[in-house]
C-alpha positions, -999 to +999 in steps of 0.1 A: -780-715+517-777-679+521-748-656+534-758-639+560-722-615+556-707-608+525-674-592+520-659-583+486-630-570+485-627-552+516-601-524+519-593-498+546-558-480+553-545-462+582-509-451+586-485-476+588-516-506+583-536-515+551-567-538+554-562-551+514-590-569+496-611-589+515-634-614+514-658-645+527-693-652+530-707-660+561-739-688+558-763-696+581-760-719+603-729-714+612-701-705+631-667-685+609-636-684+631-615-649+627-581-659+633-552-636+625-521-623+655-528-590+668-525-565+646-534-590+618-564-566+607-596-589+625-605-557+647-603-535+621-625-559+594-649-559+628-648-525+624-657-530+583-685-548+589-704-523+611-698-496+592-680-484+624-648-471+598-651-458+559-638-487+540-639-501+505-656-528+488-687-536+491-702-551+528-732-573+528-752-584+560-785-605+557-788-594+519-783-561+522-757-535+517-745-525+550-739-495+544-779-484+528-797-504+553-775-501+584-802-493+611-827-520+599-794-544+599-783-535+636-815-539+651-815-579+637-779-587+651-755-588+683-727-574+688-696-585+712-669-560+710-639-555+743-638-519+731-673-506+736-705-507+760-720-488+781-714-470+813-697-484+837-722-462+858-752-486+854-763-511+869-771-551+848-807-538+863-813-509+842-789-527+811-822-540+809-846-516+805-825-488+776-828-524+757-862-526+754-869-490+743-835-501+719-845-535+700-879-542+701-872-583+698-859-576+731-861-602+756-862-597+798-869-632+809-839-643+783-812-618+798-828-622+835-817-659+827-784-655+813-780-628+837-786-657+865-765-685+849-735-663+848-744-654+884-737-613+870-752-587+906-783-568+893-781-540+913-742-537+917-719-510+895-704-522+866-672-502+872-670-529+900-675-556+878-645-580+868-633-584+830-646-618+828-679-607+844-680-573+827-674-600+794-706-619+804-728-591+807-719-577+769-726-617+757-760-618+778-767-577+761-756-592+728-775-623+726-810-617+745-830-598+717-826-631+699-804-616+668-805-632+631-767-625+632-736-623+657-703-607+656-683-612+684-648-598+693-628-615+720-656-629+741-642-657+761-609-633+771-605-632+801-628-661+811-611-691+829-621-727+808-650-732+831-676-705+817-651-704+781-672-733+779-701-722+795-699-693+765-689-714+737-726-740+750-745-712+745-729-700+712-742-736+700-777-735+714-780-701+702-773-715+662-795-749+666-824-727+676-825-710+649-805-725+618-806-693+594-790-673+620-748-674+618-721-659+636-691-651+640-667-652+666-627-635+660-606-642+691-571-657+701-582-690+720-578-712+688-591-741+708-622-729+714-631-726+675-614-765+674-648-773+689-673-751+682-664-733+638-675-743+608-652-725+590-620-708+597-609-672+583-571-661+587-559-628+583-520-617+587-506-582+580-538-571+563-543-599+536-565-633+534-543-658+536-574-684+535-608-690+543-615-731+548-638-751+564-623-761+600-625-800+594-602-797+565-576-782+584-581-804+614-587-836+589-564-822+563-531-811+576-504-823+591-471-814+602-443-835+592-412-845+607-382-855+592-341-859+588-333-828+565-321-857+534-359-865+532-368-828+535-345-823+502-369-853+485-405-833+491-415-813+465-420-777+465-451-779+459-467-805+486-460-782+516-470-749+526-443-743+553-416-753+570-396-746+601-360-762+606-348-773+645-321-790+657-320-823+646-352-824+624-372-801+593-413-798+602-430-790+571-465-780+566-485-798+546-523-792+534-528-831+521-509-854+551-529-887+522-507-875+491-477-874+518-482-906+531-491-919+492-463-901+475-431-903+502-422-930+529-426-906+561-444-918+583-441-893+610-474-871+604-485-852+634-520-837+636-516-799+638-534-779+659-551-742+643-528-727+660-499-749+644-513-739+613-516-701+624-484-703+633-467-725+603-480-696+579-469-665+600-436-679+610-426-705+589-402-708+555-408-714+526 
């Protein structure tokens, strides 16, 4: 399988923040979730990928250098960013007229289907849309030229659970229609990623913490709940971080099967992606 996104030692320095040596890949046919708390570097990473900020390191999109082949690449990608869109004094109908001149593969029928599916008015100014309606319009616009790669920054933000599930189904179908496509999806709604992602890339304070298959995180990681006595018996190499609660210790391990074999500890909970992220950020080592 080929990589639709390749990052090698990508760095970007701002006053008070630095993205440091970020390296990960996004395979064909995969949905990769990009997670981290606010200010961790997710949006900066996406801006580096899209070449909207100058960065160090190597970035390839669809097998080509992102800077040398920027125009060709952008014809084949769909983007949803929180802080960018066309003029709010346009209508959804006018957007289609503009996009068909920008993209050779623009599919007006597909766009109109999404507009209808999302119950969006065609002749109402975008500035009169709710935040949720604007996000649905962005998604419809990003996907209607059948891009090979989609890069999405908080695409389900502001949407209720029913619409979020509807959007996630669209993303699944987008990948299933063509196994050479990929999605990089940055979101703080980590429960969405548990249902849709193949890999999770976790960035904290500008550093890559891990790049792992989602199934490994959900099936192999565990939260041990134990007494102080049992905690002190644990080898430090067998766990990642811990939290000292009022009556017990909670300990994150990447290999709960090993813990069960090695120690007589039966209470090991299955963590969510959010649980794992919070242990890495807030836990002690």
